[in-house]
Phi, psi and omega in degrees: 000134181290152176254135178244143180256134180236155175229130178280132181282339181273307184259359178061022178283134176250131182214159179251144178224132174276120181223155172287156179297327182281347179289143176289151180294153178293152180240340183230146177288138180289333183274307187249351179081004180286166180290145179239156175230146180281132179269150174275124180244145177296142179288142176293147180239152182244129179271121179236155179099181182281153177098357184246357185248159181300321183284355175281335178234077187288155175287171180301318181293324178291323178299317179297318179295319179295319178298318179295319178297316181296318179298317179296320179293318179297319178295321180294319179295322180293331181277342181290141177291140181273142179269151179095138183267335184272172178277167183276351180270141181289150180294145181276147180269150180295147181289137179267145180267140178243141183290000000 
């Protein structure tokens, strides 16, 4: 449920209220009964993508651990039997002679 910020025009009190979007805005202060107005608040933002998380900029000890993990995975992949009997390069075609 979104939170809305209000300010009382009489007592200058600023407060937050959780309301549904469909609820009508408040008109009176709960403390003094004075008129209130809804304040514009910046929308919260979410950081997505690389560069915003702790693990995107690891410490030196974390870098060493990541390198060790990667090395272990590479060694494990190298030890696995490869499937397929042929080589990965396509066979070459015979050279054609031109007159």
